[in-house]
TIBA-480553 format. One record per residue: residue number from 1; z, x, y of N, C-alpha, C, O in turn. Coordinates in Angstrom, 2 decimals, padded with zeros to 5 digits. Example, Ala and Ser with C-alpha at 12.3 -4.5 7.8 and 13.67 -1.06 7.14 Angstrom:
2
nr,nw,nu,nv,caw,cau,cav,cw,cu,cv,ow,ou,ov
1,007.80,013.19,-005.69,007.80,012.30,-004.50,007.80,013.20,-003.30,008.46,014.24,-003.32
2,007.08,012.85,-002.25,007.14,013.67,-001.06,007.87,012.90,000.03,008.04,013.41,001.14
***
This chain:
224
nr,nw,nu,nv,caw,cau,cav,cw,cu,cv,ow,ou,ov
1,151.23,108.07,103.59,149.85,108.33,103.98,149.33,107.16,104.81,149.65,106.00,104.53
2,148.54,107.46,105.81,147.98,106.45,106.68,147.11,105.47,105.90,146.39,105.86,104.98
3,147.19,104.20,106.27,146.38,103.17,105.62,145.02,103.09,106.31,144.95,102.84,107.51
4,143.95,103.30,105.56,142.60,103.26,106.14,141.79,102.07,105.62,140.59,101.98,105.88
5,142.43,101.16,104.91,141.69,100.09,104.26,141.00,099.15,105.24,140.02,098.50,104.88
6,141.50,099.06,106.46,140.88,098.16,107.43,139.81,098.79,108.29,139.30,098.15,109.21
7,139.47,100.04,108.01,138.53,100.76,108.85,137.09,100.64,108.35,136.84,100.58,107.15
8,136.16,100.60,109.29,134.74,100.67,108.98,134.26,102.07,109.34,134.40,102.50,110.48
9,133.69,102.76,108.37,133.29,104.16,108.56,131.81,104.23,108.90,130.97,103.75,108.14
10,131.50,104.84,110.03,130.11,105.11,110.40,129.73,106.52,109.99,130.53,107.44,110.13
11,128.52,106.69,109.48,128.05,108.01,109.05,126.76,108.33,109.77,125.69,107.85,109.39
12,126.85,109.15,110.81,125.67,109.62,111.53,125.04,110.75,110.70,125.69,111.75,110.42
13,123.80,110.57,110.32,123.20,111.48,109.37,123.41,110.99,107.96,123.40,111.77,107.00
14,123.61,109.69,107.82,123.90,109.11,106.52,122.72,109.06,105.57,122.88,108.69,104.41
15,121.53,109.43,106.04,120.37,109.48,105.15,120.20,110.86,104.53,119.38,111.03,103.63
16,120.97,111.86,104.99,120.93,113.20,104.40,121.88,113.31,103.23,122.72,112.43,103.04
17,121.78,114.36,102.43,122.57,114.48,101.20,124.08,114.38,101.42,124.75,113.62,100.72
18,124.63,115.14,102.38,126.09,115.14,102.57,126.58,113.79,103.06,127.54,113.24,102.52
19,125.92,113.26,104.08,126.33,111.97,104.62,126.19,110.86,103.60,127.06,110.00,103.48
20,125.10,110.88,102.87,124.85,109.85,101.87,125.90,109.91,100.75,126.39,108.87,100.29
21,126.23,111.13,100.31,127.21,111.27,099.24,128.59,110.79,099.64,129.26,110.10,098.87
22,129.02,111.13,100.85,130.32,110.66,101.32,130.31,109.16,101.51,131.27,108.48,101.16
23,129.23,108.62,102.08,129.11,107.18,102.27,129.21,106.44,100.94,129.85,105.40,100.84
24,128.57,106.99,099.91,128.61,106.37,098.59,130.04,106.30,098.06,130.47,105.27,097.56
25,130.76,107.40,098.17,132.13,107.44,097.65,133.03,106.50,098.44,133.88,105.83,097.84
26,132.87,106.43,099.76,133.71,105.52,100.54,133.38,104.07,100.24,134.27,103.22,100.17
27,132.10,103.78,100.06,131.71,102.42,099.70,132.29,102.05,098.34,132.78,100.93,098.15
28,132.22,102.98,097.39,132.77,102.73,096.05,134.27,102.51,096.12,134.83,101.77,095.30
29,134.95,103.14,097.09,136.39,102.98,097.26,136.75,101.68,097.96,137.94,101.37,098.11
30,135.74,100.92,098.41,136.00,099.63,099.02,135.94,099.60,100.53,136.21,098.57,101.14
31,135.60,100.73,101.16,135.54,100.78,102.61,134.18,100.32,103.12,133.16,100.74,102.57
32,134.13,099.47,104.14,132.85,099.13,104.75,132.23,100.38,105.39,132.92,101.14,106.06
33,130.95,100.58,105.18,130.26,101.77,105.66,129.01,101.37,106.42,128.28,100.47,106.01
34,128.76,102.04,107.55,127.54,101.85,108.31,126.77,103.17,108.31,127.28,104.20,108.76
35,125.57,103.15,107.80,124.70,104.32,107.79,123.96,104.39,109.13,123.37,103.40,109.57
36,124.00,105.55,109.77,123.28,105.75,111.02,122.12,106.70,110.85,122.21,107.70,110.13
37,121.02,106.39,111.53,119.84,107.25,111.51,119.07,107.03,112.79,119.32,106.05,113.51
38,118.13,107.92,113.09,117.31,107.71,114.29,116.53,106.42,114.20,116.29,105.76,115.22
39,116.12,106.05,113.01,115.38,104.81,112.81,116.20,103.86,111.96,116.65,104.21,110.87
40,116.39,102.64,112.47,117.20,101.65,111.77,116.63,101.33,110.40,117.38,101.07,109.46
41,115.28,101.34,110.28,114.66,101.00,109.00,115.03,102.02,107.93,115.29,101.67,106.78
42,115.04,103.28,108.31,115.41,104.32,107.35,116.87,104.20,106.96,117.22,104.39,105.80
43,117.72,103.88,107.94,119.14,103.70,107.65,119.36,102.54,106.69,120.17,102.64,105.77
44,118.65,101.45,106.90,118.82,100.29,106.04,118.29,100.55,104.64,118.84,100.04,103.66
45,117.23,101.34,104.53,116.72,101.70,103.20,117.77,102.50,102.42,117.95,102.27,101.23
46,118.45,103.43,103.09,119.52,104.18,102.44,120.69,103.28,102.11,121.30,103.41,101.04
47,121.01,102.35,103.02,122.10,101.41,102.76,121.82,100.58,101.52,122.72,100.34,100.71
48,120.59,100.13,101.37,120.22,099.35,100.19,120.36,100.19,098.92,120.84,099.70,097.90
49,119.95,101.44,099.00,120.11,102.35,097.85,121.58,102.48,097.46,121.92,102.45,096.27
50,122.45,102.63,098.45,123.88,102.80,098.17,124.52,101.51,097.69,125.40,101.54,096.83
51,124.10,100.38,098.22,124.62,099.10,097.73,124.33,098.93,096.25,125.19,098.50,095.47
52,123.12,099.29,095.87,122.73,099.18,094.47,123.51,100.16,093.60,124.01,099.79,092.54
53,123.62,101.39,094.06,124.26,102.44,093.26,125.76,102.18,093.10,126.32,102.40,092.03
54,126.40,101.73,094.18,127.85,101.51,094.14,128.21,100.12,093.63,129.37,099.87,093.29
55,127.24,099.21,093.58,127.52,097.85,093.14,128.35,097.08,094.14,129.21,096.29,093.75
56,128.09,097.31,095.44,128.85,096.64,096.51,127.88,096.06,097.52,126.67,096.31,097.47
57,128.43,095.27,098.46,127.61,094.69,099.52,127.97,095.21,100.90,127.27,094.93,101.87
58,129.05,095.97,101.01,129.58,096.33,102.32,129.02,097.67,102.84,129.77,098.48,103.39
59,127.74,097.89,102.68,127.06,099.04,103.29,125.88,098.50,104.09,125.05,097.77,103.56
60,125.81,098.86,105.36,124.72,098.41,106.23,124.07,099.61,106.92,124.65,100.70,106.94
61,122.89,099.41,107.46,122.17,100.47,108.16,121.89,100.08,109.61,121.54,098.94,109.89
62,122.05,101.03,110.51,121.80,100.82,111.94,121.16,102.09,112.51,121.18,103.15,111.88
63,120.60,101.96,113.70,120.22,103.19,114.39,121.51,103.89,114.82,122.59,103.32,114.72
64,121.40,105.14,115.28,122.59,105.92,115.57,123.50,105.25,116.59,124.72,105.26,116.44
65,122.92,104.68,117.63,123.73,104.04,118.67,124.46,102.83,118.10,125.63,102.62,118.41
66,123.79,102.05,117.28,124.42,100.90,116.66,125.54,101.29,115.72,126.59,100.64,115.69
67,125.32,102.34,114.96,126.34,102.85,114.05,127.57,103.30,114.83,128.70,102.94,114.47
68,127.37,104.07,115.88,128.49,104.57,116.68,129.26,103.43,117.34,130.48,103.49,117.44
69,128.55,102.40,117.78,129.20,101.29,118.47,130.01,100.41,117.53,131.08,099.93,117.90
70,129.51,100.18,116.31,130.12,099.22,115.41,131.22,099.79,114.52,132.07,099.05,114.05
71,131.20,101.09,114.29,132.16,101.70,113.36,133.53,101.89,114.01,133.64,102.03,115.23
72,134.57,101.90,113.17,135.93,102.19,113.64,136.12,103.68,113.88,136.76,104.08,114.86
73,135.58,104.49,112.99,135.56,105.95,113.15,134.24,106.46,112.60,133.59,105.77,111.80
74,133.85,107.65,113.01,132.49,108.11,112.73,132.48,109.54,112.21,133.14,110.42,112.76
75,131.73,109.75,111.12,131.47,111.09,110.59,130.14,111.58,111.14,129.15,110.84,111.13
76,130.11,112.81,111.62,128.88,113.44,112.10,128.41,114.41,111.02,129.05,115.44,110.77
77,127.28,114.07,110.38,126.76,114.88,109.28,125.28,115.15,109.49,124.47,115.02,108.57
78,124.93,115.52,110.71,123.53,115.75,111.07,123.22,117.25,111.01,124.15,118.06,111.02
79,121.95,117.63,110.94,121.61,119.06,111.00,122.10,119.69,112.30,122.11,119.05,113.35
80,122.50,120.95,112.22,123.03,121.65,113.39,122.04,121.61,114.56,122.45,121.51,115.72
81,120.77,121.70,114.26,119.77,121.75,115.33,119.79,120.50,116.21,119.43,120.58,117.38
82,120.20,119.37,115.67,120.21,118.14,116.46,121.59,117.70,116.90,121.74,116.61,117.46
83,122.58,118.54,116.66,123.98,118.18,116.92,124.25,117.86,118.39,124.75,116.79,118.71
84,123.91,118.79,119.27,124.21,118.62,120.69,123.51,117.39,121.26,124.13,116.56,121.92
85,122.23,117.29,121.02,121.44,116.20,121.60,121.97,114.83,121.15,122.08,113.91,121.96
86,122.29,114.71,119.88,122.78,113.43,119.37,124.10,113.05,120.02,124.26,111.93,120.50
87,125.05,113.97,120.04,126.37,113.65,120.57,126.32,113.38,122.08,127.05,112.51,122.57
88,125.49,114.09,122.79,125.33,113.80,124.22,124.87,112.37,124.44,125.29,111.71,125.39
89,124.00,111.88,123.56,123.45,110.54,123.72,124.44,109.44,123.32,124.24,108.28,123.65
90,125.51,109.82,122.59,126.43,108.81,122.06,127.83,108.90,122.69,128.79,108.35,122.15
91,127.95,109.58,123.80,129.27,109.75,124.43,129.93,108.40,124.70,131.13,108.24,124.47
92,129.15,107.45,125.19,129.71,106.13,125.51,130.23,105.38,124.30,131.41,105.04,124.27
93,129.39,105.11,123.30,129.86,104.33,122.15,130.91,105.03,121.29,131.61,104.38,120.52
94,131.03,106.36,121.42,132.03,107.08,120.63,133.36,107.25,121.37,134.31,107.79,120.81
95,133.43,106.80,122.60,134.66,106.95,123.39,135.82,106.21,122.73,135.67,105.07,122.30
96,136.96,106.88,122.66,138.16,106.29,122.09,138.23,106.31,120.58,139.25,105.91,120.02
97,137.20,106.77,119.91,137.16,106.73,118.45,137.43,108.10,117.83,137.21,109.13,118.46
98,137.90,108.08,116.59,138.01,109.32,115.83,136.61,109.73,115.40,135.87,108.96,114.79
99,136.26,110.96,115.72,134.98,111.54,115.32,135.27,112.71,114.39,136.01,113.63,114.74
100,134.68,112.66,113.20,134.87,113.72,112.20,133.60,114.56,112.16,132.54,114.07,111.76
101,133.69,115.80,112.57,132.52,116.68,112.57,132.53,117.51,111.30,133.48,118.25,111.05
102,131.47,117.39,110.49,131.38,118.20,109.26,130.15,119.10,109.28,129.67,119.53,108.23
103,129.64,119.37,110.47,128.42,120.15,110.62,128.72,121.63,110.46,129.71,122.14,111.01
104,127.88,122.33,109.71,128.03,123.77,109.48,126.87,124.51,110.15,125.74,124.42,109.68
105,127.12,125.24,111.25,126.05,126.01,111.88,125.71,127.26,111.06,126.39,128.28,111.16
106,124.68,127.16,110.25,124.32,128.23,109.33,122.87,128.65,109.52,122.02,127.84,109.89
107,122.61,129.92,109.25,121.25,130.42,109.17,121.00,130.95,107.77,121.94,131.17,107.00
108,119.74,131.16,107.45,119.37,131.67,106.12,118.28,132.72,106.29,117.32,132.52,107.04
109,118.44,133.84,105.58,117.39,134.85,105.56,117.31,135.43,104.15,117.86,134.85,103.21
110,116.63,136.56,103.99,116.47,137.13,102.66,117.78,137.55,102.02,117.87,137.67,100.79
111,118.81,137.77,102.84,120.10,138.16,102.29,120.98,136.96,101.97,122.07,137.11,101.42
112,120.51,135.76,102.31,121.28,134.57,102.00,121.81,133.86,103.23,121.34,134.12,104.34
113,122.78,132.97,103.06,123.32,132.20,104.17,124.27,133.01,105.04,124.93,133.93,104.55
114,124.33,132.67,106.31,125.26,133.34,107.23,125.62,132.38,108.36,124.85,131.48,108.69
115,126.80,132.59,108.94,127.27,131.73,110.02,126.56,132.08,111.33,126.38,133.25,111.65
116,126.18,131.06,112.06,125.54,131.24,113.37,126.60,131.23,114.47,127.59,130.51,114.37
117,126.39,132.02,115.52,127.32,131.97,116.65,127.16,130.67,117.42,126.04,130.18,117.60
118,128.27,130.11,117.87,128.28,128.88,118.66,129.01,129.18,119.97,130.16,129.61,119.93
119,128.38,128.97,121.11,129.03,129.31,122.39,130.42,128.71,122.56,131.31,129.35,123.11
120,130.61,127.48,122.09,131.91,126.82,122.23,132.92,127.28,121.19,134.10,126.95,121.29
121,132.47,128.06,120.20,133.35,128.55,119.15,133.02,127.98,117.79,133.07,128.70,116.79
122,132.69,126.70,117.73,132.36,126.03,116.47,131.62,124.74,116.79,131.60,124.29,117.94
123,131.03,124.15,115.78,130.37,122.85,115.97,131.39,121.81,116.41,131.09,120.98,117.27
124,132.58,121.84,115.81,133.61,120.87,116.17,134.06,121.02,117.62,134.27,120.03,118.31
125,134.19,122.26,118.08,134.58,122.48,119.48,133.45,122.08,120.43,133.72,121.62,121.54
126,132.21,122.24,120.01,131.10,121.74,120.81,131.19,120.22,120.92,131.00,119.65,121.99
127,131.49,119.57,119.79,131.65,118.11,119.81,132.78,117.70,120.75,132.66,116.72,121.49
128,133.86,118.45,120.72,135.00,118.14,121.59,134.61,118.19,123.07,135.04,117.35,123.86
129,133.80,119.18,123.44,133.36,119.30,124.83,132.36,118.20,125.20,132.37,117.71,126.33
130,131.51,117.83,124.26,130.50,116.81,124.54,131.08,115.40,124.54,130.52,114.48,125.14
131,132.22,115.23,123.85,132.84,113.90,123.70,134.28,113.94,124.21,135.22,113.81,123.42
132,134.46,114.11,125.52,135.82,114.27,126.05,136.71,113.05,125.88,137.93,113.16,125.95
133,136.12,111.89,125.65,136.91,110.66,125.50,137.10,110.26,124.04,137.63,109.19,123.76
134,136.65,111.11,123.11,136.81,110.84,121.68,137.92,111.71,121.10,138.36,112.67,121.72
135,138.35,111.36,119.90,139.40,112.09,119.19,138.72,112.91,118.09,138.57,112.45,116.96
136,138.32,114.11,118.44,137.46,114.91,117.56,138.30,115.67,116.53,139.30,116.30,116.86
137,137.86,115.58,115.29,138.45,116.34,114.18,137.32,117.07,113.45,136.14,116.85,113.72
138,137.70,117.95,112.54,136.72,118.66,111.71,137.16,118.54,110.26,138.33,118.77,109.94
139,136.22,118.18,109.37,136.56,118.01,107.95,135.30,117.82,107.12,134.21,117.63,107.66
140,135.46,117.87,105.80,134.40,117.60,104.82,133.26,118.62,104.83,132.12,118.28,104.53
141,133.57,119.86,105.19,132.53,120.89,105.25,132.12,121.41,103.88,131.00,121.87,103.71
142,133.02,121.34,102.89,132.82,122.07,101.64,132.64,121.18,100.41,132.73,121.66,099.28
143,132.40,119.90,100.62,132.27,118.98,099.49,130.82,118.95,099.01,129.92,118.71,099.81
144,130.60,119.18,097.75,129.25,119.23,097.19,128.59,117.86,097.23,129.12,116.89,096.68
145,127.44,117.77,097.87,126.68,116.52,097.91,126.24,116.11,096.51,126.18,114.92,096.21
146,125.95,117.09,095.66,125.52,116.79,094.29,126.62,116.05,093.53,126.36,115.07,092.84
147,127.85,116.53,093.66,128.97,115.88,092.98,129.27,114.52,093.58,129.57,113.57,092.86
148,129.18,114.42,094.89,129.47,113.15,095.55,128.50,112.06,095.10,128.90,110.91,094.88
149,127.23,112.40,094.96,126.22,111.40,094.63,126.17,111.06,093.15,125.48,110.13,092.75
150,126.89,111.82,092.33,126.89,111.57,090.89,128.15,110.78,090.53,129.22,111.37,090.35
151,128.04,109.47,090.40,129.21,108.65,090.10,129.71,108.84,088.68,130.78,108.34,088.34
152,128.96,109.55,087.84,129.48,109.92,086.54,130.58,110.97,086.66,131.37,111.16,085.73
153,130.63,111.65,087.81,131.74,112.56,088.11,132.89,111.70,088.61,132.90,111.31,089.78
154,133.83,111.40,087.75,134.88,110.44,088.10,135.86,110.98,089.12,136.41,110.22,089.91
155,136.09,112.30,089.11,136.98,112.92,090.08,136.33,114.17,090.65,135.84,115.02,089.91
156,136.33,114.27,091.97,135.75,115.43,092.66,136.88,116.42,092.91,137.77,116.17,093.73
157,136.84,117.54,092.22,137.95,118.50,092.21,137.87,119.41,093.43,137.32,120.51,093.36
158,138.44,118.94,094.56,138.33,119.71,095.80,139.39,119.26,096.79,139.85,118.12,096.76
159,139.78,120.18,097.68,140.60,119.84,098.83,139.71,119.84,100.08,138.84,120.69,100.24
160,139.94,118.88,100.95,139.23,118.81,102.22,140.16,119.34,103.32,141.24,118.80,103.54
161,139.73,120.38,103.99,140.50,120.94,105.10,140.22,120.15,106.36,139.07,119.99,106.77
162,141.31,119.64,106.96,141.19,118.77,108.14,141.81,119.46,109.34,142.97,119.87,109.29
163,141.04,119.59,110.41,141.51,120.27,111.61,141.42,119.34,112.80,140.53,118.50,112.88
164,142.36,119.52,113.74,142.32,118.71,114.95,143.60,118.85,115.74,144.60,119.38,115.24
165,143.57,118.37,116.96,144.72,118.47,117.86,145.48,117.15,118.01,146.50,117.10,118.70
166,144.98,116.10,117.37,145.58,114.77,117.44,146.18,114.46,116.07,145.44,114.25,115.10
167,147.52,114.43,115.98,148.18,114.26,114.68,147.79,112.95,114.00,147.51,112.95,112.80
168,147.76,111.86,114.74,147.40,110.59,114.14,145.97,110.61,113.61,145.68,110.07,112.55
169,145.07,111.25,114.36,143.66,111.33,113.94,143.53,112.16,112.67,142.81,111.77,111.75
170,144.20,113.32,112.60,144.08,114.15,111.40,144.72,113.47,110.20,144.24,113.62,109.08
171,145.80,112.72,110.41,146.40,111.98,109.30,145.45,110.91,108.78,145.37,110.67,107.57
172,144.73,110.26,109.68,143.75,109.25,109.27,142.63,109.88,108.46,142.20,109.32,107.45
173,142.14,111.03,108.89,141.06,111.70,108.19,141.54,112.20,106.82,140.79,112.15,105.85
174,142.77,112.68,106.76,143.33,113.09,105.47,143.38,111.91,104.51,143.04,112.05,103.33
175,143.78,110.76,105.01,143.83,109.56,104.16,142.43,109.13,103.74,142.23,108.67,102.61
176,141.47,109.27,104.63,140.09,108.94,104.29,139.59,109.84,103.17,138.91,109.37,102.25
177,139.91,111.12,103.24,139.54,112.04,102.15,140.16,111.60,100.83,139.53,111.68,099.78
178,141.40,111.13,100.90,142.12,110.75,099.70,141.61,109.50,099.02,142.03,109.19,097.91
179,140.71,108.76,099.66,140.12,107.59,098.99,139.09,108.00,097.95,138.69,107.18,097.12
180,138.66,109.26,097.97,137.71,109.77,096.97,138.51,110.33,095.80,139.30,111.25,096.00
181,138.34,109.81,094.61,139.15,110.27,093.47,139.06,111.79,093.28,137.98,112.37,093.28
182,140.24,112.41,093.14,140.32,113.84,092.92,140.45,114.67,094.19,140.80,115.85,094.12
183,140.19,114.07,095.34,140.16,114.81,096.60,141.50,114.68,097.32,142.10,113.61,097.34
184,141.97,115.78,097.91,143.13,115.76,098.80,142.68,116.16,100.19,141.86,117.06,100.35
185,143.22,115.49,101.20,143.02,115.91,102.58,144.19,116.78,102.99,145.34,116.34,102.92
186,143.92,118.00,103.43,144.96,118.97,103.77,144.84,119.35,105.25,143.78,119.80,105.69
187,145.91,119.16,106.01,145.89,119.61,107.40,145.76,121.13,107.43,146.52,121.83,106.76
188,144.80,121.63,108.21,144.50,123.07,108.18,144.54,123.72,109.56,144.01,124.81,109.74
189,145.15,123.06,110.55,145.31,123.71,111.83,144.60,123.01,112.97,144.00,121.95,112.80
190,144.69,123.62,114.12,144.10,123.08,115.34,142.57,123.23,115.32,142.02,124.01,114.55
191,141.93,122.47,116.19,140.47,122.48,116.21,139.91,123.85,116.57,138.79,124.19,116.19
192,140.69,124.66,117.30,140.22,126.00,117.65,139.99,126.88,116.42,139.33,127.91,116.51
193,140.54,126.47,115.27,140.37,127.23,114.04,139.22,126.72,113.18,139.09,127.12,112.02
194,138.38,125.85,113.72,137.30,125.26,112.91,136.20,126.26,112.58,135.49,126.09,111.59
195,136.05,127.31,113.39,134.94,128.24,113.16,134.97,128.83,111.76,133.95,128.82,111.06
196,136.13,129.34,111.34,136.17,130.01,110.04,136.01,129.02,108.89,135.54,129.40,107.82
197,136.40,127.76,109.10,136.19,126.75,108.06,134.71,126.44,107.93,134.19,126.34,106.82
198,134.02,126.28,109.06,132.57,126.05,109.02,131.86,127.25,108.41,130.96,127.10,107.59
199,132.28,128.46,108.82,131.61,129.67,108.35,131.83,129.90,106.85,130.96,130.47,106.19
200,132.96,129.46,106.31,133.25,129.64,104.90,132.19,128.96,104.03,131.99,129.35,102.87
201,131.51,127.96,104.57,130.46,127.29,103.82,129.39,128.26,103.37,128.82,128.09,102.29
202,129.09,129.28,104.18,128.10,130.28,103.79,128.54,131.02,102.53,127.73,131.30,101.65
203,129.84,131.34,102.45,130.36,132.01,101.25,130.26,131.11,100.03,129.91,131.56,098.94
204,130.58,129.82,100.21,130.53,128.90,099.08,129.10,128.70,098.59,128.86,128.59,097.39
205,128.15,128.65,099.51,126.74,128.54,099.10,126.35,129.76,098.28,125.67,129.64,097.26
206,126.78,130.94,098.72,126.47,132.17,097.97,127.10,132.14,096.58,126.47,132.53,095.60
207,128.34,131.67,096.50,129.01,131.55,095.21,128.26,130.59,094.29,128.02,130.89,093.12
208,127.89,129.45,094.85,127.24,128.43,094.03,125.86,128.87,093.55,125.44,128.52,092.45
209,125.17,129.64,094.38,123.87,130.17,093.96,124.03,131.19,092.84,123.28,131.18,091.87
210,125.01,132.06,092.97,125.21,133.12,091.98,125.64,132.56,090.62,125.19,133.01,089.57
211,126.53,131.54,090.67,127.13,131.05,089.43,126.61,129.68,088.99,127.13,129.08,088.05
212,125.57,129.19,089.69,125.00,127.87,089.36,126.11,126.82,089.26,126.22,126.09,088.28
213,126.92,126.77,090.31,128.11,125.91,090.31,128.09,124.98,091.53,127.16,125.00,092.34
214,129.14,124.17,091.64,129.35,123.32,092.82,130.78,123.55,093.30,131.56,122.61,093.45
215,131.09,124.82,093.54,132.46,125.23,093.87,132.90,124.69,095.22,132.09,124.52,096.14
216,134.19,124.42,095.32,134.80,124.02,096.58,136.07,124.82,096.81,136.19,125.96,096.35
217,137.02,124.23,097.52,138.26,124.90,097.88,139.44,124.10,097.35,139.47,122.87,097.48
218,140.42,124.78,096.75,141.69,124.20,096.39,142.81,125.03,097.02,142.77,126.26,096.97
219,143.80,124.37,097.62,144.94,125.04,098.22,146.10,125.01,097.25,146.47,123.95,096.74
220,146.69,126.17,096.99,147.77,126.28,095.99,149.13,125.98,096.63,149.29,125.98,097.85
221,150.10,125.74,095.76,151.53,125.59,096.12,151.79,124.40,097.04,152.69,124.44,097.88
222,151.00,123.35,096.87,151.25,122.09,097.57,151.46,121.00,096.53,150.90,121.07,095.44
223,152.25,120.01,096.87,152.45,118.88,095.97,151.13,118.13,095.80,150.36,118.04,096.75
224,150.86,117.59,094.60,149.63,116.82,094.38,149.54,115.64,095.34,148.57,114.88,095.30
***
């Protein structure tokens, strides 16, 4: 498995539930983390919260541009509505870096959650077009923020599906997933297949609402 111990992870959208939960787990695993937000003060406030919760010092807060520039690789965990605008603004600082897109383009109505159409095919493919000089992957779509933020949950029972066209990049993201106790990173195909992975989140939300659960995905017949 790829060694990720020397990497600094940037989390764009690190003040939201998903980004914050992943940042907490990576910080607890010993990885330096940079929280990104539109406002540096808000990012630093979240960083302070995570430093206290994880009992570490290696979490800092920056504005989005600072986060993208300083991190070794970057997770995109922003709302779908701001996805395009943010990535367009960060093309320069994200050049040459692994970018992990975990954005789920979803809508909600009286019948529940549903997948939104994306002209490029998926949020990850949109990221790929907006960031031609970055190494775009897709992962971490189905991990419960509630479980991530609860450190009393010693192991998060889930597989993370990792998609991308760059083998080294997907191996790195798989290893990053594996730093969270209980989690496996599983290669799940090329980036062109990201749509159905993003869309599956709507089904999981429906399951979790019906059964009051925090269900995720496990892949069978693979070695632990």
